[in-house]
Kinemage of the C-alpha trace (Angstrom):
@kinemage 1
@onewidth
@group {chain A} dominant
@subgroup {mainchain}
@vectorlist {calphas} color= white
{ca unk a 1} P 146.725 80.711 103.704
{ca unk a 2} L 150.196 81.400 104.912
{ca unk a 3} L 153.092 83.597 103.915
{ca unk a 4} L 156.511 82.531 105.131
{ca unk a 5} L 154.883 80.198 107.618
{ca unk a 6} L 152.601 82.785 109.171
{ca unk a 7} L 148.812 82.778 108.737
{ca unk a 8} L 147.721 85.776 106.647
{ca unk a 9} L 144.189 84.793 105.665
{ca unk a 10} L 141.513 82.348 106.539
{ca unk a 11} L 139.187 80.996 103.862
{ca unk a 12} L 135.541 80.733 104.879
{ca unk a 13} L 132.483 79.524 102.969
{ca unk a 14} L 130.398 82.146 101.210
{ca unk a 15} L 127.513 83.203 103.412
{ca unk a 16} L 124.593 85.530 102.786
{ca unk a 17} L 125.643 86.509 99.254
{ca unk a 18} L 124.492 83.109 98.008
{ca unk a 19} L 120.930 83.592 99.282
{ca unk a 20} L 119.162 86.075 97.037
{ca unk a 21} L 115.755 85.046 98.420
{ca unk a 22} L 116.770 86.280 101.868
{ca unk a 23} L 117.736 89.668 100.423
{ca unk a 24} L 114.420 89.921 98.598
{ca unk a 25} L 112.531 89.169 101.831
{ca unk a 26} L 114.508 91.854 103.698
{ca unk a 27} L 113.593 94.388 101.013
{ca unk a 28} L 109.925 93.423 101.247
{ca unk a 29} L 110.085 93.845 105.032
{ca unk a 30} L 111.637 97.283 104.552
{ca unk a 31} L 108.831 98.257 102.179
{ca unk a 32} L 106.238 97.105 104.710
{ca unk a 33} L 107.951 99.146 107.451
{ca unk a 34} L 107.982 102.272 105.291
{ca unk a 35} L 104.334 101.788 104.307
{ca unk a 36} L 103.332 101.285 107.956
{ca unk a 37} L 104.791 104.724 108.730
{ca unk a 38} L 102.561 106.226 106.078
{ca unk a 39} L 105.467 107.365 103.940
{ca unk a 40} L 105.253 107.114 100.170
{ca unk a 41} L 108.409 107.476 98.103
{ca unk a 42} L 108.389 108.351 94.435
{ca unk a 43} L 110.710 106.588 91.999
{ca unk a 44} L 112.844 109.753 91.758
{ca unk a 45} L 113.194 109.901 95.541
{ca unk a 46} L 114.246 106.267 95.701
{ca unk a 47} L 116.836 106.798 92.986
{ca unk a 48} L 118.135 109.883 94.778
{ca unk a 49} L 118.587 107.905 98.048
{ca unk a 50} L 120.232 105.056 96.118
{ca unk a 51} L 122.663 107.404 94.402
{ca unk a 52} L 123.443 109.408 97.518
{ca unk a 53} L 127.162 109.249 98.135
{ca unk a 54} L 128.031 108.077 94.629
{ca unk a 55} L 130.386 110.143 92.567
């Protein structure tokens, strides 16, 4: 994409956002890592971490 003859943006194909299965596998790996440490999170704790930083 150009503006007045100068390149201002480059279009690239969509990458990881189109692969939900990869995201699910990363979440499963994270759960395994947490479980291997012997840490158990309650639903309220998980929601609190998720919402951390939100307004």
